[in-house]
N, C-alpha and C positions, 0 to 999 in steps of 0.2 A: 231680286226685285228692286225697283227704283225707290229711292228715299222719299220722304214726305215732300209735298209740293214746294217749289222754290219761291213762288210768289212774285211780288213787285220789288225790284231793287233799282234805286236811282243811280244812274251813271253820273256820279256827283261832279258838278262843275267846280273848277278851282279858281278862287279869286286871287288877285295879285295886288301887292302894294305898289307904290309909285316906282320903287326900284326893281319891280317884277319878281321879288321874292314872294313866296306863298303868304297870303294874308291869313295867318292862322286863326285869329279871332273870328273872322267872317267865315272861314272854311268850317270851323267847328260849329258855329251857329247855324250855318246852312245845313250841315249834316244832321244836327239835332232836330232842327225844324222839319227836315224831310222825314225823319222817323216819326215825329209827332203828327205829320200830315198823312200817315198811313203806309209809308214805305216799310217793307219788312227788313231791308238791309241797305247799306251804302256800298256801292262799288266805286272805289277810288282809283285814280290814276289810269282810267280807261281813255277811250278816244275823246269823249266829251270833257273829261278831266285834264286833257292835254298831257297825259301821262308820259308820252314818248319824249317830251321836252323837260321832264323833271329829273333832277339828279338824285343820287342815292341818299345823300345827307338830308336834303330837304324832304324827301319821301319819309325818311325815318322820323324827322321832327314832326311832320304832319300826322303820322300814325300815332306817335306818342301823345300829341295834343288831343286827338280824338279819344284815345283810351283814357287819358287823364280827365276828360270831360264826361266820362260815364258811358261812352259807346262801347258795347261789349264786343271785343275782337272775336270771341268764340262764335257768336251767333249773328252779329249785326254788321260785319265787315266782309267784303270781298276785295282783294287787292289785285289790281291790274299789274301784269308784268309785260313789259315791252322792251326787248333787247335783241340784238343779233348775236351776241356771244353767250355761250353757255354760262361762263363765269358771272357776267353781269346779270343774267336772268336769275341765277341762284341768289346772288347778293341782294337783288330787289325783294326776294321773298324772305330773307332771313330775319329782318326786323319784325315782320308780321308774325313769323313763327315764334319768335322770342316773346311776343305779346300773347301768344296762344291762339292766333288766327290760323285756321286750317284751310281757308277758302281763297282761291286764286282764279283770276281770269288770265289765261296764258295765251298770248298771241304768238304766232310763228315768227321765226327770224326773218325780218322784213327786208333786209338789205340784199340778200342773195336771191335772185330770181331763177326759176327753172331748175331748182334743186331736185325735184322729184320726190316721190313718197319715201324711198329708201333713205335719202339724206335727211328728210324732215323727221322720219321716225327716229333716226339716230340722235338728232338734236333734241327732240322732245324727251326721248328716253334719258339722255344725259341730264337734262334739267330736272326731270321727275326724280331720278335717283339722287341727284344732288340735294333736292329739297327734302327728300326722305318721307317716311310714312306719316309724319305729323301733318304734311300737306295732303289731307285726306279728302278734300273737296275741290278738285282742280277742274275748271271749266275751260275747254278748248275754244279758242276765239277765231271764228270764221268771218273775216271782214275783208275779202279780196280786193274791193274797190279802194281800200286804204293801204293794205300791206302788199298787194299784188302777189300774194302767196295764199292760195286756197287750201282748204282741208278736204280731201276726197273722202268718200264713204269708206273706202278700203283703209285709208290711213286711220280714220276714227275707229274702225273695227279693230285694227291691229293694236292701237294704243289702249283701248278699253280692255282688251284681253290680256295685254302684257302688264298693265297696271290697274287691276280691278279695285284695289284699295285706295286709289288716288284719282283716277279719271272718272268723274261722276256726271259730266255734262258737256254740252256744246252750246255756245251762243252763236246763233246764225244771224249776222247783221248784213247779209248779202242783199236782202230785199227780194230774193228769188224764191217764189212760192214753191216751185218744183223742188228746189233744194230742201226747203223746210219740210215738205211732204216726205221726201226720201229719208231725211233724218228721223222723222216720226215713225216711219215704217220700219226702218232697219235698225234703229237704235232707241227703241221705245223704253228700254230699261234705264236710259240716261235721262238727266234733266235736259230737255230740249228747250232752250230759251230763245225767244224771238226778239231780235233787236228792232225790226221795223214795226212800229206801233200799229200800223194799218193792217198788218196780218195777224195780230195777236189774238183777237177774239176767235177767229176761224181756226187758228192753230190750237188754242186751248181746248176747243171742242173736239179736236183730233188727238188729244193726249199731251200737248205741250205742258211744261211745268211752270212757266212764268216768263219773266222778262227782266233784262237789264236794259234800261232805256233812258235816253236823254230827256224825253218829254216829261218825265217824272220830276225834273227840276222845277218845271213851271206849271204843270197841271196834274199834280198827283191825284186830285179828286176825280178828274176825267179818266185816269188810268185804272181806277178801281173796277169799272165795268168790263173792259176787255180782258183784264187778268182773271175775271170770273166768267169769261166766255160770252159776254154780252157786247154787242156792237155799240159803239158810241160815235155817231157820225161826225161830231165836231173834231175828233182826232184827225181824221183824214183831211178835213178842211185846214186845220192848223198846220199839218205837215206840208200841204200844198203851198201855203203862204210862206213857210220857212224855206222851201226848196230854192228860191232864187238867191238866197243868201248863204254864206258859209255857216254851216249848222252850228258849230260850237260858238262862234261869235254871236250869232243870233240868239242862241239859247242863253248865253251869259247876259246879253242885253235885256232879255225878258226876265231873267232872275233879278237883275238890278231894278227893273220897273216894279216887279212884284214885291221886292224888299224895300222899295223906296230909297234905293241906294245906287243910282245909276252910274255915277262916276267910278266908284270902286270896282263894280262888276264889269265895266266895259273893257278893262285892261286885258290884253292877250299876251302870251309868251311868244316871242319871236321863234319862227318866222311868220306866225299867224298874225292877222291884223284885225283891229276892231272895226265894227260897223261905223259908218259916218253918222252924223246927227240926222241927216235927211233920211238915211236908210232906217235908222231907229224909229223915227216918227212914222214912216210908212208902215213898218212892221207892227209897231204898237197899235196903230189904228186898226189894222187888219185883224190882229189877234183879239183886241178888245171887242170888236164887232162879233166875232165868232163866240167868244166866251159869254157874251150877253144873250145868246140864243139859249132857249131851253132844250134839253135833250128831247129828241123825237120820241 
């Protein structure tokens, strides 16, 4: 049987100092405020968190800062793993395991394309064995538009059967409703998490377990409805306004507006770029107009 509902996890954005090191005070403050705003957990170092650009040492310092500030690694953290080598993937998980964190969002090896299910199974199996049984809540990450490496239904089936004490879910960020439906049909005992906020309410009513999403950085209040299976029309409107921009840069700009701290939150880690001032002004006006509307 599937575990208790996963709920709402924020794909936590990562602030940077002027030298582009992680701004730990702002990172911790944003994480703590996200929990206070109703998020059940923080997913760090994911796509919105620019995790693929973060090195091992700075990841470890950031995790230590969160734990030191009272974020419970056992129940309030999911740690993103993004690596092409098995050794690096395991190393990214070790610091979290040492803190007692059992939860991971595990992306496929993104550099090698066309590996096929057999090769991908071997890679995931090596990582899962390397992490060991303490990694007891591993969510497979399907985001082919970023990684160019998708997770087939057959691969998910094989992994969940081979590692029943570790593989507990799939995050589907493909935006493909047919794929989400197939996951809900064939893997209903797993946590099926929906990354596209526009599909969340519909998926929850079909048995989805929750979401890890970027929009929770800027509108955690609006995300409460769909995570409970209730449509919130303003979410689709916000996503539509975000789509012309690079999502992570737009999300961070909106966090800066929300926190009244625009300069610090505008910084991106290379090779990503920040929004221009004109882009920010256009985006802020559009989102403010939507947020001013009452829910239908």
